[in-house]
C-alpha positions in Angstrom: 0.0 0.0 0.0 1.4 3.4 -0.9 0.7 6.7 0.6 1.7 10.3 0.1 1.4 13.3 2.5 2.7 16.8 2.5 2.5 19.9 4.6 4.3 22.9 6.0 4.9 24.4 9.4 6.0 27.9 10.3 8.7 28.0 12.9 9.9 31.0 14.9 13.6 30.4 14.4 16.2 31.0 11.9 16.8 28.6 9.0 20.3 27.7 10.5 18.8 26.9 13.9 16.1 24.8 12.2 18.7 23.0 10.1 20.8 22.2 13.2 17.9 20.8 15.1 16.9 18.6 11.9 20.3 17.1 12.0 20.5 16.5 15.9 19.7 12.9 16.9 18.8 13.9 20.5 16.2 16.5 19.2 14.8 14.0 16.6 14.6 11.2 19.2 12.7 13.5 21.6 10.3 14.6 18.7 9.5 11.3 17.0 6.4 9.8 18.6 7.3 6.4 20.1 11.0 6.6 19.4 13.0 4.6 21.8 16.4 4.8 20.2 18.1 7.0 17.6 21.7 7.0 17.0 24.0 8.4 14.3 25.7 5.8 12.1 29.2 6.0 10.6 27.7 6.6 7.0 25.8 9.8 8.1 22.5 8.1 8.7 20.7 7.0 11.8 19.6 3.7 13.3 16.2 3.9 15.0 13.8 1.8 17.1 10.2 3.1 17.5 7.1 1.6 19.1 4.0 2.3 17.1 0.3 1.6 17.5 -2.0 1.9 14.4 -5.6 0.9 15.2 -5.3 -2.6 16.6 -1.8 -3.3 15.4 1.0 -2.4 17.8 4.7 -3.2 16.9 8.2 -2.2 17.6 9.9 -1.1 14.4 13.6 -1.2 13.9 15.1 0.5 10.9 17.6 2.8 9.4 17.4 6.3 8.0 19.6 7.9 5.4 20.0 11.5 4.5 20.8 12.6 0.9 20.8 15.6 -1.3 22.1 17.7 1.6 21.8 21.4 0.8 22.4 23.2 4.2 20.4 25.2 5.4 17.9 24.8 2.6 16.9 21.1 2.9 17.5 17.4 2.3 16.0 14.1 1.4 15.4 11.6 4.1 14.7 7.9 3.4 14.4 4.9 5.5 13.0 1.6 6.0 11.7 -0.2 9.1 10.8 -3.8 10.0 8.0 -4.5 12.5 8.0 -8.2 12.7 4.4 -9.7 11.9 2.9 -6.2 11.9 4.8 -5.6 8.6 7.2 -3.1 7.2 7.4 0.5 6.1 9.7 2.2 3.8 9.8 5.6 2.2 11.2 9.1 2.1 10.5 12.7 2.4 11.9 15.9 0.8 12.2 18.6 3.5 12.7 22.1 2.4 13.4 25.2 4.6 12.8 28.9 3.5 12.8 32.1 5.3 9.4 33.5 5.9 7.8 36.1 8.2 11.0 36.5 10.3 11.1 32.7 10.9 11.4 29.6 8.8 8.8 27.8 6.7 9.5 24.0 6.8 7.7 22.2 4.1 7.7 18.4 3.4 6.5 15.9 0.8 6.4 12.3 2.0 6.0 9.0 0.0 5.8 5.7 1.8 4.9 2.1 1.2 3.7 -0.3 3.9 3.1 -4.0 3.9 2.0 -6.8 6.2 -0.7 -6.6 8.8 -0.5 -2.7 8.7 -1.4 -2.7 5.0 -4.6 -4.7 5.8 -5.9 -2.0 8.1 -7.2 0.2 5.2 -6.1 3.3 3.6 -8.2 5.7 5.7 -7.0 4.4 9.0 -3.3 4.4 7.9 -3.6 7.9 6.5 -5.2 9.2 9.7 -2.5 7.6 11.8 0.3 8.9 9.6 -1.2 12.5 9.6 -1.5 12.2 13.5 2.2 11.1 13.8 3.3 13.9 11.5 1.3 16.6 13.4 2.7 15.2 16.8 6.3 15.3 15.4 6.0 18.8 14.2 4.3 20.1 17.3 7.2 18.5 19.2 9.8 19.9 16.8 8.3 23.4 16.9 8.7 23.4 20.7 12.3 22.1 20.5 13.3 24.7 17.9 11.6 27.6 19.8 13.2 26.6 23.0 
């Protein structure tokens, strides 16, 4: 099952400050809902473990995340894949762009993901709702982290 999502968030901080936080594993770990572990790897990516619940399916996903097309402080592409045992798998990526706007930074993102296994059987509406909720939660947490 494939899904796409996009959005934007206005942050009261400079583009450089937002860029730094987007590349800080401690900040990301604190902002990602259900994230239990996030550490930088030698190749510039991250190794992650997150516990997620989508409808009746609950799983601990382990995966890796890579950053590419780095263009500081304007944006990057982030891609990753995670394995959740019988719950299934998720893989995908996002283009993240930062632009100066109204004395702060406008962060915009376009996400494409694919999921399989039990998760994919839950139905598009439930998955999209859960994904939007996770994204909203992440960006609310991230805005707090960026704005101190």
